[in-house]
RODO-2510 file (C-alpha; in nm, 4 decimals, decimal comma):
residues 80
     n   res          X          Y          Z
     1     m    -1,6490     3,1157     1,1721
     2     n    -1,6315     2,7628     1,1829
     3     i    -1,5002     2,4664     1,0477
     4     e    -1,7517     2,3136     0,8437
     5     t    -1,8455     2,7194     0,7208
     6     n    -1,5044     2,7361     0,6213
     7     a    -1,5176     2,4482     0,4118
     8     d    -1,8209     2,5232     0,2576
     9     i    -1,6920     2,8483     0,1439
    10     i    -1,3366     2,6705     0,0154
    11     m    -1,5706     2,3756    -0,1354
    12     k    -1,7398     2,6331    -0,3698
    13     k    -1,4167     2,8229    -0,4604
    14     f    -1,2645     2,4997    -0,5397
    15     a    -1,5584     2,2724    -0,6964
    16     a    -1,3665     2,2698    -1,0045
    17     f    -1,0624     2,1214    -0,8347
    18     t    -1,1529     1,8782    -0,6048
    19     d    -1,2275     1,5804    -0,7814
    20     g    -0,8724     1,3210    -0,8645
    21     v    -0,5868     1,3240    -0,7214
    22     r    -0,4753     1,6561    -0,4990
    23     v    -0,2323     1,7057    -0,2638
    24     q    -0,3877     1,9455     0,0490
    25     m    -0,0767     2,0973     0,2409
    26     l    -0,1111     2,3158     0,6078
    27     v     0,2231     2,4859     0,5769
    28     d     0,3807     2,6779     0,8773
    29     r     0,5364     2,9186     0,6823
    30     g     0,7961     3,0543     0,9629
    31     t     0,7250     3,4619     0,8917
    32     g     0,6182     3,5701     1,1846
    33     k     0,9073     3,3951     1,4377
    34     a     1,1144     3,6263     1,6856
    35     g     1,4470     3,5958     1,6854
    36     g     1,5152     3,4548     1,3461
    37     g     1,4341     3,0772     1,4693
    38     s     1,2049     2,8751     1,2845
    39     e     1,0263     2,5740     1,2850
    40     r     0,8697     2,5273     0,9782
    41     w     0,6678     2,2209     0,8700
    42     i     0,4364     2,0893     0,6530
    43     n     0,1253     1,8945     0,6644
    44     k     0,0192     1,6440     0,3365
    45     l    -0,2771     1,4894     0,3060
    46     i    -0,3753     1,3359    -0,0483
    47     s    -0,7461     1,2995    -0,2093
    48     t    -0,8570     1,1306    -0,5246
    49     n    -1,1562     1,2539    -0,5339
    50     t    -1,4187     1,4946    -0,3551
    51     e    -1,5514     1,3273    -0,0737
    52     q    -1,1883     1,2905     0,0708
    53     f    -1,1298     1,6217    -0,0537
    54     r    -1,3796     1,7870     0,2040
    55     i    -1,2834     1,5565     0,4493
    56     n    -0,8902     1,6383     0,4783
    57     l    -0,9905     2,0162     0,4578
    58     e    -1,1704     1,9291     0,7653
    59     k    -0,8613     1,8069     0,8795
    60     l    -0,6547     2,0865     0,7939
    61     l    -0,8735     2,3393     0,9483
    62     v    -0,9189     2,1680     1,2848
    63     q    -0,5325     2,2104     1,2750
    64     q    -0,5326     2,5587     1,1952
    65     s    -0,7710     2,6086     1,4184
    66     r    -0,5467     2,5566     1,6928
    67     i    -0,2353     2,7301     1,6396
    68     k    -0,2104     3,0685     1,7970
    69     k    -0,0784     3,2678     1,4990
    70     q    -0,2302     3,1815     1,2157
    71     e    -0,1482     3,4589     0,9734
    72     d     0,1752     3,2299     0,9400
    73     v     0,0249     2,8959     0,8769
    74     r    -0,1331     2,8858     0,4878
    75     l    -0,3763     2,6178     0,2874
    76     y    -0,2076     2,5139    -0,0349
    77     f    -0,3665     2,2939    -0,2696
    78     i    -0,2294     2,1159    -0,5541
    79     a    -0,3346     1,8716    -0,8258
    80     a    -0,0830     1,5879    -0,8302
***
């Protein structure tokens, strides 16, 4: 599935949530690291309206698509 299709699906699922101040995060939970070592990280973006939410979402989806172990990386959305 491509980035735009994924973004469309997420935007429809969270349609009532995309307007207003929102924190969008791509989080590497570090659960699949061999040997117990962890390189956890969080990429946070903030949006204030639906248009910016979509732009940020696509940026995070592009970043997620470039990661080898995508099962360790999740998207989270929080109302600020």
